[in-house]
DSSP file (Angstrom, degrees, kcal/mol; ACC not computed):
  #  RESIDUE AA STRUCTURE BP1 BP2  ACC     N-H-->O    O-->H-N    N-H-->O    O-->H-N    TCO  KAPPA ALPHA  PHI   PSI    X-CA   Y-CA   Z-CA
    1    1 A M              0   0    0      0, 0.0     2,-0.2     0, 0.0    56,-0.0   0.000 360.0 360.0 360.0 133.2   60.4   20.8   11.1
    2    2 A A        -     0   0    0     39,-0.1    56,-2.4    33,-0.1     2,-0.2  -0.578 360.0-101.6-105.5 170.5   60.6   17.7    8.9
    3    3 A F  E     -A   57   0A   0     54,-0.2     2,-0.4    -2,-0.2    54,-0.3  -0.630  32.3-150.5 -89.9 157.3   62.7   16.8    6.0
    4    4 A V  E     -A   56   0A   0     52,-3.0    52,-2.4    -2,-0.2     2,-0.5  -0.984   7.7-138.2-131.4 136.5   61.3   17.0    2.4
    5    5 A I  E     -A   55   0A   0     -2,-0.4    50,-0.2    50,-0.2     2,-0.1  -0.845  29.4-165.1 -97.2 130.9   62.2   15.0   -0.7
    6    6 A T    >   -     0   0    0     48,-3.0     3,-2.0    -2,-0.5     4,-0.3  -0.285  37.2 -63.9-110.1-169.1   62.4   17.1   -3.9
    7    7 A S  G >  S+     0   0    0      1,-0.3     3,-1.4     2,-0.2    47,-0.1   0.664 114.0  72.5 -55.9 -30.5   62.5   16.6   -7.6
    8    8 A P  G 3  S+     0   0    0      0, 0.0    -1,-0.3     0, 0.0     4,-0.1   0.759  95.0  59.4 -58.4 -20.3   65.8   14.7   -8.0
    9    9 A C  G X> S+     0   0    0     -3,-2.0     3,-1.6    45,-0.2     4,-1.6   0.757  76.6 111.6 -76.8 -26.0   63.9   11.7   -6.5
   10   10 A I  T <4 S-     0   0    0     -3,-1.4    22,-0.2    -4,-0.3    21,-0.1  -0.290  98.0  -5.1 -58.8 123.9   61.3   11.6   -9.2
   11   11 A G  T 34 S+     0   0    0     20,-2.2    -1,-0.3     1,-0.1    21,-0.1   0.175 126.0  77.7  78.6 -17.9   61.8    8.5  -11.3
   12   12 A E  T <4  +     0   0    0     -3,-1.6    -2,-0.2    19,-0.2    -3,-0.1   0.957  55.6 167.5 -81.8 -63.1   65.0    7.7   -9.3
   13   13 A K     <  +     0   0    0     -4,-1.6     2,-0.3     1,-0.2    -4,-0.1   0.845   8.9 178.8  46.3  48.5   63.6    6.3   -6.1
   14   14 A A    >   -     0   0    0      1,-0.1     3,-0.5    -5,-0.0     4,-0.2  -0.625  25.0-141.7 -70.3 137.6   66.8    4.8   -4.7
   15   15 A S  T 3> S+     0   0    0     -2,-0.3     4,-2.0     1,-0.2     5,-0.2   0.206  70.1 110.7 -94.1  16.5   65.7    3.4   -1.4
   16   16 A D  H 3> S+     0   0    0      1,-0.2     4,-1.6     2,-0.2    -1,-0.2   0.894  79.5  51.8 -55.2 -41.8   68.8    4.3    0.6
   17   17 A C  H <> S+     0   0    0     -3,-0.5     4,-1.5     1,-0.2    -1,-0.2   0.886 106.5  52.9 -65.5 -39.9   66.8    6.8    2.6
   18   18 A V  H  4 S+     0   0    0      1,-0.2     3,-0.2    -4,-0.2    -1,-0.2   0.921 110.9  46.8 -61.2 -42.9   64.1    4.3    3.5
   19   19 A E  H  < S+     0   0    0     -4,-2.0    -1,-0.2     1,-0.2    -2,-0.2   0.813 112.8  49.9 -69.2 -31.5   66.7    1.9    4.8
   20   20 A A  H  < S+     0   0    0     -4,-1.6    -1,-0.2    -5,-0.2    -2,-0.2   0.703  84.0 103.5 -81.4 -21.0   68.5    4.6    6.8
   21   21 A C    ><  -     0   0    0     -4,-1.5     3,-0.6    -3,-0.2     5,-0.1  -0.481  54.6-162.1 -71.0 121.6   65.4    6.0    8.5
   22   22 A P  T 3  S+     0   0    0      0, 0.0    -1,-0.2     0, 0.0    -4,-0.0   0.647  88.9  42.9 -77.6 -14.0   65.2    4.9   12.2
   23   23 A V  T 3  S-     0   0    0      0, 0.0    -2,-0.1     0, 0.0    17,-0.0   0.277 104.2-121.7-116.5  10.7   61.5    5.7   12.6
   24   24 A D    <   +     0   0    0     -3,-0.6    -6,-0.1    -6,-0.2    16,-0.1   0.902  63.3 140.7  54.1  49.2   60.2    4.3    9.3
   25   25 A C        +     0   0    0     14,-0.1    11,-3.2    -7,-0.1     2,-0.6   0.399  38.4  94.1-103.2   3.5   58.7    7.6    8.1
   26   26 A I  E     -B   35   0B   0      9,-0.2     2,-0.3    -8,-0.2     9,-0.2  -0.861  54.5-175.0 -99.5 120.9   59.6    7.4    4.4
   27   27 A K  E     -B   34   0B   0      7,-2.8     7,-2.7    -2,-0.6     2,-0.5  -0.852  24.8-116.5-117.1 150.5   56.9    6.0    2.2
   28   28 A E  E     -B   33   0B   0     -2,-0.3     5,-0.2     5,-0.2     2,-0.1  -0.741  30.9-172.8 -90.1 127.2   56.9    5.2   -1.5
   29   29 A G        -     0   0    0      3,-2.8     5,-0.0    -2,-0.5    -1,-0.0  -0.393  43.6 -88.3-102.0-173.7   54.6    7.1   -3.8
   30   30 A E  S    S+     0   0    0      1,-0.2     3,-0.1    -2,-0.1    -2,-0.0   0.887 122.4  13.9 -65.0 -39.6   53.8    6.6   -7.4
   31   31 A D  S    S-     0   0    0      1,-0.2   -20,-2.2   -21,-0.1     2,-0.3   0.588 132.3  -4.8-115.8 -12.8   56.7    8.9   -8.6
   32   32 A Q  S    S-     0   0    0    -22,-0.2    -3,-2.8   -21,-0.1    -1,-0.2  -0.958  75.2 -83.5-164.0 175.5   58.9    9.4   -5.7
   33   33 A Y  E     -B   28   0B   0     -2,-0.3     2,-0.3    -5,-0.2    -5,-0.2  -0.615  37.1-157.1 -89.8 157.7   59.4    8.9   -1.9
   34   34 A Y  E     -B   27   0B   0     -7,-2.7    -7,-2.8    -2,-0.2     2,-0.5  -0.973  11.0-134.9-136.0 149.1   57.8   11.1    0.8
   35   35 A I  E     -B   26   0B   0     -2,-0.3    -9,-0.2    -9,-0.2    41,-0.1  -0.912  21.1-129.4-108.1 124.1   58.7   11.8    4.4
   36   36 A D    >>  -     0   0    0    -11,-3.2     4,-2.4    -2,-0.5     3,-1.3  -0.601  14.8-156.8 -72.8 110.6   55.8   11.8    6.9
   37   37 A P  T 34 S+     0   0    0      0, 0.0    -1,-0.2     0, 0.0    36,-0.0   0.737  89.8  57.5 -64.5 -20.9   56.2   15.1    8.8
   38   38 A D  T 34 S+     0   0    0      1,-0.1    -2,-0.1   -13,-0.1   -13,-0.0   0.688 116.5  33.3 -80.8 -17.4   54.3   13.8   11.8
   39   39 A I  T <4 S+     0   0    0     -3,-1.3    -1,-0.1   -14,-0.1   -14,-0.1   0.722  89.4 108.1-105.8 -29.4   56.7   10.9   12.3
   40   40 A C     <  -     0   0    0     -4,-2.4    -5,-0.0   -15,-0.2   -19,-0.0  -0.232  48.8-164.0 -55.5 134.1   60.1   12.4   11.2
   41   41 A I        -     0   0    0    -39,-0.0    -1,-0.1     0, 0.0   -39,-0.1   0.237  38.3-117.7-105.0  10.4   62.4   13.0   14.1
   42   42 A D        +     0   0    0      1,-0.1    -2,-0.1   -39,-0.0   -40,-0.0   0.845  66.9 141.4  62.8  35.2   64.7   15.4   12.2
   43   43 A C        -     0   0    0      1,-0.0    -1,-0.1     4,-0.0    -3,-0.0   0.775  54.5-137.3 -82.0 -23.7   67.8   13.1   12.6
   44   44 A G     >  +     0   0    0     12,-0.0     4,-1.9     3,-0.0   -23,-0.1   0.493  64.2 127.5  83.4   2.4   69.1   13.7    9.1
   45   45 A A  H  > S+     0   0    0      1,-0.2     4,-1.0     2,-0.2   -24,-0.1   0.896  74.2  50.0 -59.9 -40.1   70.0   10.1    8.4
   46   46 A C  H >> S+     0   0    0      1,-0.2     4,-1.0     2,-0.2     3,-0.5   0.909 108.3  52.3 -66.2 -44.2   68.0   10.1    5.1
   47   47 A E  H >4 S+     0   0    0      1,-0.2     3,-0.5     2,-0.2    -1,-0.2   0.886 105.3  55.5 -60.7 -40.0   69.7   13.3    3.9
   48   48 A A  H 3< S+     0   0    0     -4,-1.9    -1,-0.2     1,-0.2    -2,-0.2   0.786 114.1  38.2 -65.9 -28.5   73.1   11.9    4.4
   49   49 A V  H << S+     0   0    0     -4,-1.0    -1,-0.2    -3,-0.5    -2,-0.2   0.493  79.7 121.6-104.1  -3.5   72.6    8.8    2.3
   50   50 A C    X<  -     0   0    0     -4,-1.0     3,-1.0    -3,-0.5     5,-0.1  -0.455  48.8-157.4 -65.7 118.4   70.5   10.2   -0.6
   51   51 A P  T 3  S+     0   0    0      0, 0.0    -1,-0.2     0, 0.0    -4,-0.0   0.626  90.6  42.8 -73.7 -11.2   72.4    9.4   -3.8
   52   52 A V  T 3  S-     0   0    0    -38,-0.1    -2,-0.1     0, 0.0    -3,-0.0   0.240 106.1-120.6-117.6  12.8   70.7   12.2   -5.7
   53   53 A A    <   +     0   0    0     -3,-1.0    -6,-0.1    -6,-0.1   -44,-0.1   0.874  66.2 139.1  52.6  46.1   70.8   15.0   -3.1
   54   54 A A        +     0   0    0    -46,-0.1   -48,-3.0   -47,-0.1     2,-0.5   0.492  39.9  89.5 -95.9  -5.8   67.0   15.3   -3.1
   55   55 A I  E     +A    5   0A   0    -50,-0.2     2,-0.3    -8,-0.2   -50,-0.2  -0.828  46.5 162.7-109.0 130.2   66.4   15.6    0.7
   56   56 A Y  E     -A    4   0A   0    -52,-2.4   -52,-3.0    -2,-0.5     2,-0.2  -0.951  44.5-101.2-135.1 152.7   66.4   19.0    2.5
   57   57 A Q  E >>  -A    3   0A   0     -2,-0.3     3,-2.0   -54,-0.3     4,-0.5  -0.543  47.3-109.8 -66.2 148.2   65.1   20.2    5.9
   58   58 A E  G >4 S+     0   0    0    -56,-2.4     3,-1.1     1,-0.3    -1,-0.1   0.863 118.8  50.4 -51.0 -44.7   61.9   22.0    5.2
   59   59 A D  G 34 S+     0   0    0      1,-0.2    -1,-0.3   -57,-0.2   -56,-0.1   0.652 111.4  50.5 -71.2 -14.3   63.4   25.5    5.9
   60   60 A D  G <4 S+     0   0    0     -3,-2.0    -1,-0.2     2,-0.1    -2,-0.2   0.356  73.8 128.0-106.9   3.9   66.3   24.8    3.5
   61   61 A V    <<  -     0   0    0     -3,-1.1     5,-0.1    -4,-0.5   -56,-0.0  -0.448  68.9-107.6 -62.5 127.9   64.3   23.6    0.5
   62   62 A P    >   -     0   0    0      0, 0.0     3,-2.2     0, 0.0     4,-0.4  -0.154  24.8-112.0 -57.2 151.7   65.5   25.7   -2.5
   63   63 A A  G >  S+     0   0    0      1,-0.3     3,-1.0     2,-0.2     4,-0.2   0.845 118.0  53.4 -55.8 -37.8   63.2   28.3   -3.9
   64   64 A D  G 3  S+     0   0    0      1,-0.2    -1,-0.3     2,-0.1     3,-0.1   0.478 111.3  47.6 -79.5   0.7   62.6   26.4   -7.1
   65   65 A E  G X  S+     0   0    0     -3,-2.2     3,-2.2     1,-0.1     4,-0.3   0.299  74.9 110.1-117.5   5.6   61.7   23.2   -5.1
   66   66 A Q  T X>  +     0   0    0     -3,-1.0     3,-1.9    -4,-0.4     4,-0.7   0.790  65.2  70.0 -55.5 -31.5   59.2   24.8   -2.7
   67   67 A E  H 3> S+     0   0    0      1,-0.3     4,-2.0    -4,-0.2    -1,-0.3   0.751  87.4  68.2 -59.4 -21.8   56.2   23.1   -4.3
   68   68 A F  H <> S+     0   0    0     -3,-2.2     4,-2.0     1,-0.2    -1,-0.3   0.702  88.3  64.7 -74.0 -18.6   57.5   19.8   -2.9
   69   69 A I  H <> S+     0   0    0     -3,-1.9     4,-1.9    -4,-0.3    -1,-0.2   0.951 110.2  36.6 -64.6 -48.4   56.8   20.9    0.7
   70   70 A E  H  X S+     0   0    0     -4,-0.7     4,-2.9     2,-0.2    -2,-0.2   0.853 114.1  56.7 -72.7 -34.4   53.1   21.0   -0.1
   71   71 A K  H  X S+     0   0    0     -4,-2.0     4,-1.7     2,-0.2    -1,-0.2   0.903 108.5  49.0 -60.0 -40.3   53.3   17.9   -2.3
   72   72 A N  H  X S+     0   0    0     -4,-2.0     4,-1.2     2,-0.2    -2,-0.2   0.930 112.2  46.7 -64.4 -48.3   54.7   16.1    0.6
   73   73 A R  H >X S+     0   0    0     -4,-1.9     4,-0.9     1,-0.2     3,-0.5   0.926 110.7  52.6 -61.0 -44.7   52.0   17.2    3.0
   74   74 A A  H >X S+     0   0    0     -4,-2.9     4,-1.0     1,-0.2     3,-0.6   0.858 100.9  61.9 -60.2 -36.6   49.3   16.4    0.6
   75   75 A F  H 3< S+     0   0    0     -4,-1.7     3,-0.3     1,-0.2    -1,-0.2   0.882 108.6  41.9 -58.1 -39.1   50.6   12.9    0.1
   76   76 A F  H << S+     0   0    0     -4,-1.2    -1,-0.2    -3,-0.5    -2,-0.2   0.575 106.7  62.3 -88.7  -9.1   50.0   12.1    3.8
   77   77 A Q  H <<        0   0    0     -4,-0.9    -1,-0.2    -3,-0.6    -2,-0.2   0.670 360.0 360.0 -82.9 -18.4   46.6   13.9    3.9
   78   78 A N     <        0   0    0     -4,-1.0    -1,-0.2    -3,-0.3    -2,-0.2   0.447 360.0 360.0 -88.7 360.0   45.2   11.4    1.4
């Protein structure tokens, strides 16, 4: 299970999570950052430093943010 970045990141894009990631799995998209699920090691370092509380473990993404799980996957499929 990987972490997922949700809507509070849109337009914010504070890079605290990128700097905290020990495996460089967070990439910048046009409107937000994304976490590569194939590289993420589930360490939680990104979640702890996110200033807008946008990062969740995939199983803990709130119901109203579920679309970001697929949005994240699609980003890395392209």
